N, C-alpha and C positions, 0 to 999 in steps of 0.2 A: 557602572560600565566596566571598571577594572575587574570586578568580581566575575562578570560574565565572560570577559575576554580570557581570564585565567581558566575558567571552567571549560570553554571551548578548546583552549590550548591543551588542557589535560586530556580531554576527549580525543583530540588529535593524536596525542602521544600514545594513548591506549590503542587507538586504531592502527597506528603505524607499527607498534609492537606486535599486534595481532596479525597484521598482514605479513610482517617479516617472519612470524612464527609458522606460517603456512608452509607445508613441505609435502613430499611425496610419500610419507609414511602412512601405514594403515591408520584409520581413525582409532584413537586410543579409547580405552574404557572410560565411561563418564564418571566412574567413581573418583577419578582424579582430574581428568581434563576433558574438554569438549572434543568432538571430531575435528580433524584437521581441515582448515579452510582450503578452498580452491579458488584460483583466479584464472579465468580464461583470457587468452589462450595459455595452455599449460602442457604438462606432460602426463601421459597415462601410465599408470603403474599396474603391474600384474597383480590381480587379486589373489586371495587364498585359493588353493587348489581344490579343497574339499568342501562342497556346499553342505548346508545343514540338511540332515535327513528329514523327509516328510514322515509324519506319524503313519503308522500302519492302519489302514481303514478298518480291517477286520478286528484289530485290537480295540479300536475306538468303539465299535459296536458292542463289545462285551463289557465296556465300562458301565459303572452305575450312572444313572441319569444325574445331570447337574442339579444342584440345589437351586431353589427359586431365589433369584436375586432379592436382596432386601428392598430395593426400590419397588419391585413388583408388589410387595406387601404394603406399600404406602409409607414405608419408613426408610430413611436414609441415615446410616450411622454418621453422626457429625464428625467424628474423628477419622473417618475414611472418605469424606466427601469434600471436594473443592467446589464451592458455589461461585458461579461466574455471573457477570452482568455485561455481556459482550455483544449485545445486539439482537437477541431473539425477541422480536415483537410479533405476536400473533401465532397462530397454529402452523407448524411446519407443513409444507405441501408435498415435498418429495425429498428423497435422499439420492437422487440421480444427478451426476455431474453434467448430464446432457440436457437437463431441464433449464429453460430460460429464466425461471424465477422460482427456485425451490423453497425460498423462505425458511431455510434450515441451516443457519450459519455455523452451528456447532459441528455439523456434518459436512456441509458444502459451502465453501467460501474460497473461490479462486481469484481473489483480488490481485491486481497487477503488482501491488507492493509486497504481498505476502499471501500464501495460501494457508488456510487453517488445517492443522495436521493431527487432530485428535483421532479421526477414523480413517481417512484416506491419506495417502502420501504421494509426494512428488519425488522426482529424481534427486533434487538438491533442495537445500534450505537457504534462503536469503537472510543476511544479517545486516540490518540498516545501520548498525554502529560502525562497521568497517567496510560495508558494501561488498562483502565477500560471499561466495557460495560455499556451502558445507555439504558434503555427501550425505544422502539419506538412502534411498533405494540404489543410488549409484555408488560406485567405489572408486576412490582416487579422483583424479582431475579429468575434466573433459579435454579432448585434444582436437585442435583444428588441423586440417591438412595445409599444405603450403599456400594454396590460393584461397583459403578460408571459404571453400565451397562445401566442405563436409566436416561435420562435428562428430567425433566418436566418443561414446560414453560406455563405460563398463558398468555392469550391474553387480551389486554385492551378492555373491552366491549364498550368503546367509539369509537373505530376504525371502520370506515366504508369506503366502496368503493365510488368512485365518482358518482355512480348511487344510492347511499343511502343505499345499502344493507350492512349488517355487515361483517366485516372480522372475519372469524372463523378458528378453527384448521383444518377443512376440506380443506380450501384453501391451507394451508401449506402442507397437505398430498398430495393433487392432484398435486401441484407444484413440490414437490420432486419426486413423482412417475413418472411424465411425463418427468422430466429431465433425470431420470435413463433410462426410456424406450426408449427414442429417442436418447440416447447417446450424449447429449449436453456436453460441457466442464464441467459444474457444475455437471451433472449427473455422468460422468465418474469419477470425482474426489471424490465425496462424497459417491458414492456407495461402495467405498472401506472401508469406516469407519462406515457407517450407514446402518443397516440391514432393518429397517422400521421406519415409523412414524405412530403414532396412535392418532386419534382424540378421546380422552376419553369422552368429552362432548362438549358443545358449547363454552367453554372457555379454556379447558385444552388440551395440546398437550404433547405426550410422544415421545422422540427421542431415539430409541434403538440402541446401538452400535453393530458393527459386532463382534461377539465373537471370530472369527478367526483372527481379526485384530483390537484389541481394541486400541483406541487412544483418550483419553479425550481432548487433546489439539486441535487436528484437528477437532473433532466434534464441539468444541466451535466456530471455525471459520465460521461455517454455519450461526450462529446467526446474525452476522453483515454484512454478505457478500451476501447471496442469496436472491434475490427479492421474495416476496410472491405475487403471482398472483391470480386473482379471478378464483376459480374452474369452475364456470359456463362458463366463457369466454374461458378458456383453453379447456374445453370439447366441446364447440361450434366450435372452430377452428379445433379441432381434427376431429370432425364429418364432417365438411365442406371439409376437405382434404381426407376424406374417409380412414383415418388411414395410409396415405402415410407419412412416417417419414420425407423424404427429403422435401416434399412440406410443411409439418408442420413447419419444422425448418427454411425454407426460407420465411415463411409468413411475409409480411411487418408489420403485427400487428397493423393495423390502428384502431383508436377509441376504444382501449382496456380500460376497466375500470381501474382506478388507485387509489391508496390510498394516494399518495403524494400530496404536496401542489400546484403543477403545472401540467399543461397539455400542450402537444405540439400543436402549432397552425401553425407553419411554419417549414417545413423540406425541404430546397431547396439547390441548389448548391452554393448559395451565403450567406445564413443566416439560422440559427436555432433560433426559438423563442418559449418560453414557457410562458403561461399565468397563473396567480394565480387562483386557484379554491377557491372562497370565501366560499364554503361549506366544506372546508377542515376540517376533524375531529380533527386535531391537535390543534384547538383553544379551545378545551374542557379543563376544569380545570385540568384534569388528565394528560395533556401533556404540550404543550407550553403555553396555556392560551390565545393565540391570533394568528393572521395570520402573516406570514412573511411580511416584509415591502415592498419590490419591487413588483409591479404588474406584471412586465415582467422580464424574464431572457432571454438575447439575446446573440448570438455568431455569429459574422460575420466570414466568411470563407476567410482566407488570403492565399496568394500565398506561403509565407515562413515566417520564424521567424523574419527576418528583417522588413518585412511589418507589422507584429504584433507589434513589438517593437515601430515602428514609430507611429502607431495608439494609442498605450498605452501612449506614451509620450505626444501625443496631447490631452489626456483626453477622447478619444473615447472608451477606455476600462477601466473598473473600477477595476477589479481584474484579474490577469493573473498568469499562472504557467510557462510561458516561461522562459528559461534560458537567462539571460542578463548579459554579462560580465560587470564588474565594475559598478554594479547597483547604487552604492552610488553617482556616478557622476550625476545621474539624479536629485538628490536634492542638493548635495554640489556644483556642478558646474553650472547646468542648473537652479537651484532654483525651481524645480517643486514640487508639493505637493504629492510626491511619497515616499513610505516607505515599509519596509519589516517587517516581524513578530518580528525579533530581531533588535533593533536599532543600534547595533554594530556588528562587525565581530564575528561570521561567517554569520550573517544576516538571515540565514535560519536554521530550525531545521533538524538535521540528521535523515534519515529514512532508508538508505540502504548503502551497501558498495561495490562500483565497485572495482573489484579485477583482478589480473592476476592469471589465472589457468594454472598450468603446466601439460602438457600431460606426465604423469609418465610412459607411455609405450614407450616413446622415449629414446634411449640410451643417457646417460648424465643427462637427467632430471629425470631418475629413481634414481639418487643419491641425497640423502638429502642435502649433503654439497653444491651441485651446486645450488639447489633451495634456500637454506639459504643464500648463498653468494650473489645471485642476489637481494634477499630481503634486506640484510644488506647494500648493496652498493647503493640502490635507494634513490634519494633525494625526499622524500615525501613532505617536506616543499615547495620545488619548484613546485611540482605537485599541491599542495593545493593553493599556492599563484598565480600561473600563469594559469594552466589549469582550475582550479576551481574558479578563482577570489576570493579566500579566503573563499568560502562558505562551509568550513568544519573545524571542530575543528582539531587542531594539535594533532598528536599522543603523543606528550609530555604531553598534557593536558588530553587526552582521550585514555588511553592505550588499546591495542588490546586484545580482547577476542572473544568469540562467541557472545557477547552481544553488542548492540549499546550503545553509551554514553547517554542513557536516563534512568531516574530512574526506569521506569517500567521493564527494562531489566537488568540494573546493579545490581538490588537486587538479581539476580540469580548467580552472580560470585564473587569469592574472589580474587580480584586483587592482594592483598598482596602475596598470594600463587603463583602468576604467574609473579611476578616482575622480577625474574631472566631470564625470557624468553622474556619479552617485551623490545622493543627498540624504540627510538624516531625517528631517522633520519639516513641519510647516514653515514656509518662507513666503509670506504674503507679499512682501516687497518685490521679491524676485519674480513672482507670478504676475503681478501687475505691470512690472517693467517689461516683461516679455510680451504681454498683450499690447501694451502701448507701442512698443517698438514695431510690432507687426501691423499697426494701424487698426487693431480691433478695439474700438472704443464705443462709448455710448453716444450715438448721434441724435437720439430722440429725446434725451433728457429724462427718461423714466428710470434711470439707475441701473439699467441692464445693457451690457455691451451688445453690439449687433454687428452683423456682416451684411452689407448691402441692404440695410434697413430691417433685417430679420433678427429678432432678439435671440441671443444665446440662451435658450431655455430647454432643459433636458430632464428626463425622468430616470431615476435610479431604481433598479428592480432586483428583488431576490425573493425567495419563498417566505411566506408568512410563517411565523412561529419559530424560525431559526434565529433565536434571540441575539446571538453574538453577531450574526450577519446583519440583521436589521439595525442593530445599534451601530454597527460600522458604517452603514450607508447614511444614517442620520448625521454622523460626524462628517462624512464627505460632503453632504448637502450643506452643512454649515460653512465649509470652505468656499463653496460657490458664492455665498452671500458676501464674502469678504473681497471677492475679486470681480464682482459685477456679472456673474454668470448665475442664472436661475436654475437651481437643482432641487427637484422634489423627489420624494420617495414613493414607491408603490410596492406593496407586498402582496403576493398572489399565491394561489395554491401551487404546490410543487409541480403538479402535472402541467399547469399553465406556464410556469417558469421554464420547464423543460421544452415545451412546444415553442414558446417565444424565442428561446435561446437558439434552437435548431433552425427555426424559420427566419431569424433575423428581425423579429418584431420587438425591438427594444432600442433605446438610446444608449444607456449604460447598464450593463447587467453584471451581477456578482456571480462568480464561479471560481472554482479552484484551478490553478495550474496543476499539471500532472504530478502525482505523488511520487515519492522516491521508489525506485525499483532497480533491478540489476542492470537495466538499460539506461539509467540516469547518467548524465543529463540529456542524452540524446532524445529520449521519449518526450521530455518536457519541452525541448526546443521544437520538436515536431508538433506537439500539441499546441504550442503557443504561436508558431509562426508559419506553419506549412499550409498554404491556401492554394489548392489546385484550381478551384473555380469560385471566384468571389460572388458570382451571380447564381450559384447553385440554389435550388429550392430549399435544401436543407444542408447544414454543415454540422459535423459532430465534434469538431475541434476548431481552433483558431476562429472563435466566434466573431471577432472583429472584422473578418473578411478582407483584411488589408493584405494584398499580395505584394510581397517584397522579394523580387527575383534573386537578389544577392543572398538573402537569408535562406531561401529554398535551395540554392546551389550549395551552400555551406552544409545544410542539413543532409543533402544527398551525399556529399563527400564524406561527412562524418559517419554515415551508415556503413561504410566499408573500410574506413580508416582504422588502423590498429596501432600506429605509431603515437606514443603518448605526447611527445613534443608537438606534433602536428595537431593532435586533438586539442591541446591547450590553446594553440593559435586559433583553431576553428571556433571553439566555444567562447573564447574571449571576443572574437569578431561578432559572433551571434549575440553575445551580451551587449556589445556596443550598439548594435542595431536595435535591440529591445529597449535599451535605456534612452536612445536618441529618438526613435520614432514613437515609442510608448503606445502601441496599440492596446496594451493592457498594463496595469500597474498593480504590483503586489501591495496588499493592505497589511499583511501580517505573515508570520511563519506559524503554521498550525500543526499540532501533532496529527499523525495519521490515526493513532489510537491514544486515548487518554488513559494511561496506565496508572491506576490508583489501587492500593491494597489496604485491607483491614487485617491486622495481625492478632485478632482476638482468638482465633483457632489455629491458623497456620502461620509459620514464619519461614524465613529463608528465601523470600521473593527476590528477584533480580533488582539491583539498585546501582546507581552510579558509584563507581569506585570500589566495587566488591571484587574486582579482578576476574570475574567470570566471563565478561564480554557477551552477556546475554541481553538482547535488545528488549525494550519495554513494549512488547506486543502481547501482553496479557497471558503469557505462558501458553499461547494457543497458535500463533501465526508465525510461519517461517522458523528461524532459529530460536525464537522465543519459547518454542516447545521444550527447549533444554531446561527451562526453569522448573518443569515438573519433577526433575530428578534431584533437585536440591531442597525441596520443601521438607519441613519437619513440623511436628505439632508443638504448640506453645507449651502445653502441659504434657 
């Protein structure tokens, strides 16, 4: 316990130092330091006066044709290739950010917690270590106006597309407008919060909030999440498809200009390969100051997780996000040059909270005492040790609240005010006493407590094959037996689990609370407790369907609140409601990405305590992309 507390305290110290170091200076060269962090609301700085010149098209036509990439010949030079295992299963479908399911995560992954930045880029990068935004296509800090209705962003004049043309605010406007018009996932989500984007001039962008639904926190998530695409190419593809929305959304998006450091050269059913663009704008002094080290980024497509683990152990994968039980055995027992971001348990940084969600419309589960008793009786330490292989802080060391045990979120809650509601681990006596005091006892003599003669018998559900989740629910079921509540497990296909979760066809279901992002902990509070219509045919968050007006009012207030002291009060009150009513209960803290590296070929990967403040996001997502600039060959 003391070791983990010291670890978290040290992480907090690093984050505070990093946050304090953020300033209004231009982003320094990556040869020495990372780009300067930004924290909204902030101040906007005047960018450099002279943008990078675009290559002369006539000169380019006279140049000799490019050599055929090594990957196209079927050979990737190992000393120039970073092999990844970060989620490419099956053949890529599209490279379009407007596609609903491109299945191409090396090229398109606009996750709420971090966008993948190999090929396409966002305005800013999110760093989960310090919860800060770092400029990418943007320059300096975003600036809110006085009433927080307009967010102004300056673009870096050095930024240009792979065809040499500059990245401008108009590219952002066209990208956003097209997302909204075609109803893409990003368009549907952000149209609710953003009314319009305006290109003020060649460098300045204004993002206007929706006055009917103001939310400063959700607006900020656009900055590190949504790829900016070249307006000319978007408009060309739209014209090509004659304005057919479905055809446009389904476009494979081949040969699109990109702003990122890599371009796709192989997208097959066996391998995805990206090649470095040596004309990448990020080598300018205003950004990284140099090119990323690997010439190629490659991802072989494996049949299953076991095959990926075997390839990783053999040194054929350099960095992976795959879940591997007892990962320490790879170096302690097998002696392999493998490591995780943290050198000691829990080995990985927490990023989300897989939880059990009670369907409070079901008789029995509508009683707070029943929900609390199940929670108090559960052996969370066994879940963490066995189901999660210890990859989670213990709740004794990281008490429950609406916030993750990371400094960027913990600064929003007062744990001392919540201590009387927080608990560490299984407390069977407390659970039984709670039920007895509520008069929820066994009146039939069958060993199962009942309410009005109806036994407390419930089913726990999660997807089949998600081994850490299925093991977790088996442990929860054991808790039921100790307190006279019958809990059984059922494991279904993922599609069935999704359908039942949305339609409310479950007793107790396992799902994650929202992962860390720049809007945390607001977005998690919204995801956990905001129920507009408990009788809706489908719900996409707050699966418990328990409407708590006080919590909803606090969430609405937090959406526009910017005073930190008041936000602490709000999120502490929200945490109080969560811990008292217990419509859901965290089972563990889980990494967003399992960042594990093999240093057979490459070294210099981000790790805890290295002073670089680069998060464990596989050198791919958000500010984790900075890790590509520190790699070096082992030999």
